[in-house]
C-alpha positions as CSV (number, residue, x, y, z in Angstrom):
1,X,-20.4,-43.8,21.8
2,X,-21.8,-40.9,23.6
3,X,-24.2,-43.2,25.7
4,X,-21.5,-45.5,26.4
5,X,-19.4,-42.7,27.8
6,X,-22.1,-41.4,29.7
7,X,-22.7,-44.5,31.2
8,X,-19.5,-44.9,32.2
9,X,-19.1,-41.9,33.7
10,X,-22.0,-42.9,35.7
11,X,-20.8,-46.2,36.6
12,X,-17.3,-44.2,37.9
13,X,-19.5,-42.0,40.4
14,X,-21.8,-44.4,41.6
15,X,-18.3,-46.9,42.7
16,X,-16.6,-43.2,44.3
17,X,-19.9,-42.5,46.0
18,X,-20.6,-46.0,47.3
19,X,-16.9,-46.3,48.4
20,X,-17.2,-42.9,50.0
21,X,-20.2,-43.5,52.0
22,X,-19.5,-46.8,53.3
23,X,-16.0,-45.1,54.7
24,X,-17.9,-42.6,56.4
25,X,-20.6,-44.8,57.7
26,X,-23.9,-42.3,56.5
27,X,-27.5,-43.4,56.6
28,X,-28.1,-43.4,53.1
29,X,-31.6,-41.2,53.8
30,X,-29.8,-38.7,55.8
31,X,-27.5,-38.0,52.7
32,X,-28.5,-34.7,50.5
33,X,-27.7,-35.2,46.7
34,X,-27.4,-32.7,44.4
35,X,-25.6,-31.7,41.0
36,X,-23.6,-28.9,40.0
37,X,-24.0,-28.9,36.4
38,X,-22.0,-25.0,36.3
39,X,-19.0,-26.6,38.8
40,X,-17.9,-24.4,41.8
41,X,-15.1,-22.4,41.8
42,X,-14.6,-20.8,45.4
43,X,-16.0,-22.0,48.8
44,X,-14.4,-18.8,50.1
45,X,-17.4,-16.8,51.2
46,X,-15.6,-13.5,49.7
47,X,-15.7,-15.1,46.3
48,X,-19.9,-15.9,47.0
49,X,-20.6,-14.3,43.5
50,X,-23.1,-16.7,41.8
51,X,-25.3,-19.5,42.9
52,X,-23.0,-22.3,42.2
53,X,-20.7,-20.9,45.1
54,X,-23.3,-19.7,47.0
55,X,-25.4,-22.7,48.0
56,X,-22.2,-24.5,49.2
57,X,-21.0,-21.5,50.8
58,X,-24.4,-20.9,52.4
59,X,-24.1,-24.6,54.0
60,X,-20.4,-23.8,55.9
61,X,-20.9,-20.3,56.7
62,X,-22.9,-17.5,58.9
63,X,-23.1,-13.8,58.7
64,X,-25.1,-11.2,61.4
65,X,-28.3,-11.3,59.6
66,X,-30.2,-13.5,57.1
67,X,-33.2,-13.7,54.9
68,X,-36.1,-16.0,55.2
69,X,-38.3,-17.8,52.8
70,X,-40.2,-14.0,52.3
71,X,-36.9,-12.2,52.5
72,X,-37.7,-11.0,55.6
73,X,-34.7,-10.1,57.8
74,X,-33.9,-12.7,60.6
75,X,-31.3,-13.1,63.3
76,X,-28.3,-15.3,62.6
77,X,-24.7,-14.8,64.5
78,X,-26.8,-11.2,65.7
79,X,-29.4,-11.8,68.0
80,X,-30.6,-8.3,67.5
81,X,-29.6,-4.8,66.4
82,X,-30.6,-1.3,66.7
83,X,-30.4,1.4,63.8
84,X,-29.5,5.6,65.0
85,X,-32.8,7.7,64.0
86,X,-30.2,9.5,61.1
87,X,-30.1,5.6,59.3
88,X,-26.3,5.6,59.8
89,X,-25.4,3.6,63.0
90,X,-26.1,0.2,63.3
91,X,-25.1,-1.6,66.7
92,X,-25.8,-5.4,66.6
93,X,-25.8,-7.8,69.9
94,X,-23.6,-11.2,69.2
95,X,-24.7,-14.7,70.3
96,X,-21.9,-16.2,72.6
97,X,-22.6,-19.5,71.5
98,X,-21.6,-19.6,67.7
99,X,-18.4,-21.3,67.2
100,X,-16.0,-22.2,64.4
101,X,-16.0,-25.6,63.0
102,X,-13.2,-27.9,64.6
103,X,-9.8,-27.5,63.1
104,X,-6.2,-27.9,64.6
105,X,-5.5,-23.9,64.2
106,X,-7.4,-23.3,67.3
107,X,-4.8,-24.8,69.5
108,X,-5.6,-27.6,72.2
109,X,-10.0,-27.0,72.1
110,X,-10.4,-27.0,68.2
111,X,-12.4,-24.6,68.3
112,X,-13.4,-21.4,69.7
113,X,-16.4,-18.9,70.1
114,X,-17.1,-16.4,67.4
115,X,-16.8,-12.7,68.8
116,X,-17.1,-9.3,67.5
117,X,-13.2,-8.7,66.3
118,X,-14.0,-11.3,63.7
119,X,-16.5,-9.3,61.9
120,X,-14.2,-6.2,62.0
121,X,-11.5,-9.2,60.1
122,X,-13.8,-10.5,57.9
123,X,-14.8,-7.2,56.3
124,X,-11.2,-6.0,56.9
125,X,-10.6,-8.6,54.4
126,X,-13.1,-8.4,52.1
127,X,-11.7,-4.7,51.4
128,X,-8.2,-6.1,51.0
129,X,-7.0,-5.5,47.3
130,X,-4.8,-8.4,47.9
131,X,-7.5,-10.6,48.3
132,X,-9.1,-9.3,45.3
133,X,-13.3,-10.1,46.4
134,X,-15.6,-9.3,43.8
135,X,-18.0,-8.4,46.9
136,X,-15.9,-5.0,48.2
137,X,-18.8,-3.2,46.8
138,X,-20.7,-4.5,49.7
139,X,-19.0,-2.0,52.1
140,X,-19.2,1.1,49.5
141,X,-21.7,2.7,51.9
142,X,-20.2,1.9,55.1
143,X,-17.8,5.2,57.2
144,X,-16.0,2.5,60.0
145,X,-16.8,-0.8,61.7
146,X,-15.7,-2.1,64.9
147,X,-15.6,-4.7,67.9
148,X,-17.6,-2.3,70.9
149,X,-17.0,-5.4,73.1
150,X,-16.6,-8.7,72.3
151,X,-19.9,-9.2,71.6
152,X,-20.8,-5.6,70.5
153,X,-20.1,-4.7,66.8
154,X,-20.9,-1.9,65.3
155,X,-21.4,-0.1,61.4
156,X,-21.0,3.3,60.9
157,X,-22.4,4.0,57.0
158,X,-21.0,7.5,55.0
159,X,-25.0,8.1,54.3
160,X,-28.2,6.5,54.9
161,X,-28.7,3.5,53.0
162,X,-31.8,1.7,53.8
163,X,-31.5,-1.8,52.0
164,X,-28.5,-2.3,53.8
165,X,-29.4,-4.9,56.3
166,X,-30.4,-6.7,53.3
167,X,-27.0,-6.2,52.3
168,X,-25.7,-7.8,55.0
169,X,-27.2,-10.8,54.4
170,X,-25.5,-12.2,51.3
171,X,-22.6,-14.7,52.5
172,X,-19.7,-11.8,51.2
173,X,-20.4,-10.6,54.7
174,X,-19.8,-14.0,56.1
175,X,-17.7,-14.5,59.2
176,X,-14.2,-16.2,58.5
177,X,-11.7,-17.1,61.9
178,X,-7.7,-15.5,61.4
179,X,-5.9,-18.4,62.1
180,X,-7.2,-20.5,59.4
181,X,-7.1,-17.7,56.6
182,X,-3.3,-16.9,57.9
183,X,-2.0,-20.3,57.3
184,X,-4.2,-21.4,54.4
185,X,-4.1,-17.9,52.2
186,X,-5.7,-17.9,48.7
187,X,-5.8,-21.9,49.4
188,X,-8.8,-21.2,52.5
189,X,-11.2,-21.3,48.4
190,X,-11.0,-25.7,49.2
191,X,-9.8,-25.4,53.1
192,X,-13.0,-23.7,54.5
193,X,-13.6,-23.2,58.1
194,X,-16.8,-21.9,58.9
195,X,-19.6,-21.9,61.2
196,X,-22.4,-23.3,59.6
197,X,-24.6,-26.3,59.7
198,X,-22.4,-28.2,57.9
199,X,-18.9,-28.5,57.9
200,X,-16.1,-29.2,54.9
201,X,-15.4,-32.8,54.7
202,X,-14.0,-33.4,51.3
203,X,-13.8,-31.6,47.7
204,X,-12.4,-33.7,44.5
205,X,-12.9,-30.5,42.3
206,X,-14.7,-31.5,39.3
207,X,-15.9,-34.6,40.3
208,X,-17.6,-33.8,44.3
209,X,-17.9,-32.3,47.0
210,X,-18.6,-33.4,50.6
211,X,-19.8,-31.7,53.7
212,X,-20.6,-33.2,57.2
213,X,-23.1,-31.9,60.2
214,X,-21.9,-29.9,61.9
215,X,-23.2,-31.4,65.6
216,X,-21.9,-28.2,67.6
217,X,-24.5,-25.5,65.3
218,X,-26.2,-23.2,67.0
219,X,-29.0,-23.0,65.7
220,X,-32.8,-24.5,66.8
221,X,-36.2,-25.2,65.2
222,X,-39.3,-23.8,65.8
223,X,-39.7,-27.2,68.1
224,X,-36.6,-26.6,69.7
225,X,-35.0,-29.2,67.7
226,X,-31.4,-28.8,66.5
227,X,-30.2,-28.1,63.0
228,X,-29.8,-29.7,60.7
229,X,-31.4,-32.6,60.3
230,X,-29.4,-34.1,57.5
231,X,-26.0,-35.9,58.3
232,X,-24.7,-35.1,54.8
233,X,-24.3,-32.8,51.7
234,X,-22.6,-34.4,48.5
235,X,-22.5,-32.5,45.5
236,X,-21.6,-33.5,42.3
237,X,-20.3,-31.8,39.3
238,X,-22.0,-33.8,36.1
239,X,-21.6,-30.9,33.1
240,X,-24.6,-32.5,30.8
241,X,-27.9,-31.2,32.0
242,X,-29.2,-34.8,30.9
243,X,-27.0,-36.6,32.4
244,X,-27.9,-34.7,35.6
245,X,-31.2,-35.2,34.4
246,X,-31.4,-39.3,34.0
247,X,-30.1,-39.6,37.4
248,X,-32.7,-37.6,39.2
249,X,-35.1,-40.0,37.5
250,X,-32.8,-42.8,38.5
251,X,-33.4,-41.4,42.3
252,X,-29.9,-40.8,42.6
253,X,-30.1,-37.1,42.9
254,X,-32.8,-35.6,45.4
255,X,-34.0,-32.1,43.8
256,X,-32.7,-30.5,40.2
257,X,-33.3,-26.8,40.3
258,X,-33.6,-26.1,36.4
259,X,-35.5,-26.3,33.5
260,X,-33.5,-27.4,30.5
261,X,-35.2,-27.4,26.6
262,X,-34.2,-30.7,26.5
263,X,-36.4,-32.7,28.9
264,X,-39.1,-29.2,30.1
265,X,-41.8,-30.9,27.8
266,X,-41.1,-34.7,29.7
267,X,-41.5,-33.4,33.3
268,X,-44.0,-30.0,32.3
269,X,-47.3,-29.7,30.0
270,X,-47.5,-26.9,27.4
271,X,-49.2,-25.2,30.3
272,X,-46.4,-25.5,33.1
273,X,-48.1,-28.4,35.4
274,X,-46.4,-31.5,36.5
275,X,-46.9,-34.1,33.7
276,X,-49.4,-36.9,35.5
277,X,-47.3,-40.0,35.0
278,X,-44.6,-38.3,37.5
279,X,-47.2,-36.6,40.1
280,X,-46.5,-40.4,42.8
281,X,-43.4,-39.6,42.4
282,X,-41.6,-36.3,42.3
283,X,-42.7,-32.8,43.8
284,X,-42.7,-29.5,42.1
285,X,-42.0,-26.2,44.2
286,X,-42.8,-23.0,42.0
287,X,-43.2,-19.5,42.8
288,X,-41.6,-16.0,42.2
289,X,-38.1,-15.6,41.1
290,X,-36.2,-12.3,41.7
291,X,-34.6,-12.9,38.1
292,X,-34.6,-11.2,35.0
293,X,-33.3,-12.8,32.1
294,X,-32.2,-9.9,29.0
295,X,-30.0,-8.9,26.5
296,X,-27.4,-6.6,27.3
297,X,-25.7,-3.9,25.0
298,X,-22.0,-3.2,25.6
299,X,-22.5,0.6,24.4
300,X,-18.6,1.1,23.6
301,X,-18.2,-1.5,20.9
302,X,-17.3,-0.3,17.2
303,X,-20.4,-1.4,15.9
304,X,-22.6,1.2,15.0
305,X,-25.8,-0.3,15.0
306,X,-25.1,-0.9,18.8
307,X,-24.9,2.5,19.4
308,X,-27.8,3.6,17.8
309,X,-31.0,3.9,20.1
310,X,-33.8,3.3,17.0
311,X,-31.7,-0.3,16.7
312,X,-32.1,-0.7,20.9
313,X,-35.3,0.3,20.1
314,X,-36.0,-1.9,17.5
315,X,-34.8,-4.7,19.0
316,X,-37.0,-4.8,22.4
317,X,-40.0,-3.7,20.2
318,X,-39.5,-6.7,17.5
319,X,-40.3,-9.8,19.4
320,X,-43.3,-11.5,21.3
321,X,-42.2,-12.1,24.7
322,X,-45.6,-13.8,25.8
323,X,-44.9,-16.4,22.6
324,X,-41.5,-16.9,23.9
325,X,-42.6,-17.9,27.2
326,X,-44.6,-19.8,26.5
327,X,-43.1,-22.0,23.6
328,X,-39.5,-21.7,25.4
329,X,-40.5,-22.2,28.5
330,X,-44.1,-23.8,28.9
331,X,-45.2,-20.8,30.5
332,X,-42.7,-20.7,33.6
333,X,-41.7,-17.1,34.2
334,X,-43.7,-13.7,33.1
335,X,-43.2,-12.1,30.0
336,X,-40.7,-8.8,31.0
337,X,-42.9,-6.0,29.3
338,X,-42.1,-3.7,31.6
339,X,-38.5,-2.9,32.1
340,X,-35.3,-4.4,34.2
341,X,-37.2,-4.7,37.8
342,X,-39.0,-7.8,38.2
343,X,-42.0,-9.0,40.1
344,X,-42.1,-8.4,43.3
345,X,-39.9,-5.3,43.6
346,X,-41.2,-1.6,44.2
347,X,-40.2,0.5,41.7
348,X,-40.8,0.0,38.4
349,X,-42.1,2.9,36.4
350,X,-44.8,0.7,35.2
351,X,-43.5,1.6,31.0
352,X,-44.8,-1.4,28.8
353,X,-42.9,-2.8,26.1
354,X,-45.5,-3.5,23.6
355,X,-44.7,-6.1,20.8
356,X,-44.7,-4.0,17.9
357,X,-43.1,-5.0,14.5
358,X,-44.5,-2.6,12.3
359,X,-42.9,0.2,14.5
360,X,-39.6,-1.9,14.9
361,X,-39.5,-2.2,11.1
362,X,-39.8,1.7,11.0
363,X,-36.8,2.6,12.8
364,X,-34.6,0.0,11.1
365,X,-35.5,1.8,8.3
366,X,-34.8,5.0,9.4
367,X,-31.4,4.3,11.1
368,X,-30.7,3.0,7.6
369,X,-32.1,6.5,5.6
370,X,-30.1,7.9,8.1
371,X,-26.9,6.2,6.3
372,X,-26.4,3.0,8.4
373,X,-25.4,0.6,7.1
374,X,-28.3,-2.7,7.3
375,X,-27.6,-4.5,11.2
376,X,-25.5,-7.0,11.7
377,X,-25.2,-7.7,15.5
378,X,-23.6,-10.9,16.8
379,X,-25.4,-11.9,20.2
380,X,-23.0,-14.6,22.7
381,X,-24.9,-16.7,25.0
382,X,-23.9,-20.0,26.5
383,X,-25.4,-23.4,25.5
384,X,-27.8,-23.6,27.6
385,X,-30.0,-20.6,26.4
386,X,-28.8,-20.9,22.9
387,X,-32.7,-22.0,22.0
388,X,-33.8,-18.6,23.2
389,X,-31.4,-16.6,21.2
390,X,-32.3,-18.2,18.4
391,X,-36.0,-17.5,18.9
392,X,-34.8,-14.1,18.9
393,X,-32.4,-15.0,15.9
394,X,-36.0,-16.1,13.5
395,X,-37.9,-13.2,15.0
396,X,-35.6,-10.0,14.6
397,X,-34.8,-11.2,10.8
398,X,-38.5,-10.1,10.7
399,X,-37.5,-6.7,11.0
400,X,-34.8,-6.2,9.2
401,X,-31.6,-7.0,12.0
402,X,-29.2,-9.8,11.2
403,X,-28.3,-11.7,14.3
404,X,-25.2,-14.6,14.5
405,X,-25.4,-16.5,17.3
406,X,-22.0,-17.5,19.2
407,X,-22.3,-20.2,21.5
408,X,-19.1,-19.6,24.5
409,X,-18.7,-22.0,27.6
410,X,-20.3,-19.8,30.9
411,X,-17.3,-19.0,32.5
412,X,-15.6,-17.4,29.1
413,X,-18.8,-15.6,28.4
414,X,-19.1,-14.6,32.4
415,X,-15.2,-13.5,31.8
416,X,-15.8,-11.6,28.4
417,X,-18.9,-10.1,29.2
418,X,-17.0,-8.7,32.3
419,X,-14.7,-7.6,30.2
420,X,-16.1,-5.3,27.8
421,X,-15.8,-8.1,24.9
422,X,-19.0,-8.5,23.9
423,X,-21.4,-6.5,21.7
424,X,-24.5,-8.3,22.6
425,X,-24.5,-11.0,25.1
426,X,-27.1,-12.5,27.0
427,X,-27.3,-12.2,30.9
428,X,-29.3,-12.6,33.9
429,X,-29.5,-10.7,37.1
430,X,-30.7,-12.5,40.4
431,X,-31.0,-10.0,43.4
432,X,-28.5,-10.3,45.9
433,X,-30.7,-8.5,48.4
434,X,-34.4,-7.7,48.4
435,X,-34.6,-3.9,47.2
436,X,-34.7,-2.5,43.1
437,X,-31.4,-0.1,43.7
438,X,-29.4,-3.7,43.8
439,X,-31.3,-3.7,39.8
440,X,-31.3,0.1,39.0
441,X,-26.9,-0.2,40.2
442,X,-26.3,-1.7,37.0
443,X,-26.9,1.6,35.3
444,X,-25.1,3.9,37.7
445,X,-22.1,4.9,35.9
446,X,-19.1,4.6,39.1
447,X,-20.3,0.4,38.6
448,X,-18.5,0.0,35.2
449,X,-17.3,-3.7,34.7
450,X,-14.9,-5.1,35.8
451,X,-14.9,-3.5,39.3
452,X,-18.7,-2.8,39.3
453,X,-22.1,-4.2,38.2
454,X,-22.5,-1.7,35.0
455,X,-21.7,-4.5,32.1
456,X,-23.4,-1.9,29.6
457,X,-21.2,0.9,29.9
458,X,-24.4,3.0,30.2
459,X,-24.0,6.8,31.5
460,X,-26.3,9.3,32.5
461,X,-25.9,12.0,34.1
462,X,-29.6,12.7,35.4
463,X,-29.6,8.6,36.3
464,X,-26.7,9.4,38.6
465,X,-27.8,12.0,40.1
466,X,-31.3,10.6,41.3
467,X,-29.6,7.1,42.0
468,X,-27.1,8.9,44.3
469,X,-30.4,10.8,45.5
470,X,-31.9,7.4,46.0
471,X,-29.2,5.4,48.2
472,X,-29.6,8.8,50.7
473,X,-33.4,9.0,51.3
474,X,-35.4,7.6,54.4
475,X,-38.6,8.2,53.3
476,X,-39.7,4.5,51.6
477,X,-42.6,6.5,49.2
478,X,-40.2,9.2,47.9
479,X,-37.3,6.6,47.5
480,X,-39.6,4.6,45.6
481,X,-40.5,7.9,43.2
482,X,-36.9,7.9,42.4
483,X,-36.1,4.1,41.6
484,X,-39.6,4.7,39.2
485,X,-37.6,7.7,37.6
486,X,-34.6,5.7,37.4
487,X,-36.2,2.8,35.6
488,X,-38.2,5.2,33.4
489,X,-35.3,6.7,32.0
490,X,-32.9,3.7,31.9
491,X,-35.6,2.3,29.8
492,X,-35.8,5.5,27.2
493,X,-32.6,4.2,26.1
494,X,-32.2,0.4,26.0
495,X,-29.1,-0.4,27.2
496,X,-30.4,-4.0,27.9
497,X,-33.3,-5.8,26.3
498,X,-35.7,-7.2,29.1
499,X,-36.7,-11.0,28.4
500,X,-39.1,-12.7,31.4
501,X,-39.0,-12.3,34.7
502,X,-38.1,-15.7,36.0
503,X,-39.9,-18.4,38.4
504,X,-38.3,-20.4,40.7
505,X,-39.1,-24.1,39.7
506,X,-37.8,-27.2,41.6
507,X,-38.4,-31.0,41.2
508,X,-38.3,-32.7,44.2
509,X,-37.9,-36.5,45.2
510,X,-41.2,-37.7,46.9
511,X,-39.2,-38.4,50.4
512,X,-37.6,-34.6,50.8
513,X,-39.3,-32.9,53.6
514,X,-38.9,-29.8,54.5
515,X,-37.7,-28.0,50.8
516,X,-38.6,-24.3,50.7
517,X,-38.6,-21.8,47.7
518,X,-38.1,-18.3,48.2
519,X,-37.7,-15.1,45.6
520,X,-34.1,-15.5,45.3
521,X,-33.2,-19.4,44.6
522,X,-31.0,-19.9,47.7
523,X,-30.7,-23.6,48.7
524,X,-31.4,-23.9,52.3
525,X,-30.5,-27.5,53.2
526,X,-30.0,-27.2,57.1
527,X,-34.1,-27.3,57.5
528,X,-34.3,-30.2,55.2
529,X,-34.8,-34.2,56.2
530,X,-35.4,-37.4,53.9
531,X,-38.3,-40.2,54.8
């Protein structure tokens, strides 16, 4: 019955896509197709809070600066910039050839050029409590900003913040047109007008999203050819990962960006190489990913075991990360043996988390001797990480801790985690910008959720002082030294249990050219073509 439903669903999507492409008369080889099983909730850059939203938003919008595949800051709408010697004043010179996508709301010309006042409007909107953007925090260090003239935009910081340019590369900071937002209001989420390499064509929510080539796009490749190469992008929303994999093998999708337990052994050898039977059909791209998978404790939970440092440390020591990566991930990723900050960023304390069952058992026994009851904890996850949580459940039983695993839909898990309703939760943190401060901000007490990323509600005065000092430290070596102190302090209290540092892994059809990976797993389609 389940198989029949999947077949009928596939037939429906095929017919829908066929009719769409026939009416739009787009060359089949110029359409890039992928599936987003987590669904998209908004195409408004003010709500670019997770990868499923960020990926299409990145095709539709531009900001002042962008990151290349090596996470180096590059110009985007800003062609150049200067930073004052005290690190407080950033002045950007804007390109004059960036135009918004066509819309009758611009009047007779259907479009207009981006000017500096558009960034003033976009930043104002990001801070507007009526908009309630989850990205307002990116301007926390900003004192003021202004349009000096049509093509000059200046930002004044409260205190120096060396990571600020990287933060501006986030799609929260993309430019948006006031005319369109004034007309659509909150419905801008499904009627986006940006400046990006593709423009919005159609969104059948929960079914399909279509983007089309922006022929007036301003960027060119190294040979001077206009970007993008593709004519269209087609995004489906099939929630079942196995169905997504089936469509990919049938050539109906151009790439997949996941490694699900249901098919990892079909694609990969135990050592993480592509199975030989697929080498002539597929390419595998793999590289470092600034993403730490972890278990978080909500430290204000009523369960006394959660509040016990001994129990938190016992969990940290009580399972074999190397075995977990080999058994559950086919060696894709790196064991998180040295804290929350992943490989590739400076600032980790380097203090290892050894696998020590004996010490873990002793910590649990001491907790009980001191009056605690046998620890019983509820670990909440979504279905995609159930195998990992069940592995932890089995391993922690060996040290005297009972774990009940609860499965929630991804959206429900995210909401419950943010509102402090879960005592123990599986989560991940993907770098928004390439600086260790992005990870260390999760333990700053002024970032308590739901208004910030401190989901554990960890609070430590010494940590807060070090964090604030680091923000205003311009010398790289001194700032990294404070990062290491903060990392060591947080690790010693165990508010989270790092599991593994992820790797970007993409499986791509052989006819796709120009696909690159980057350590923040941003999807960049403007340089992709198909043979």
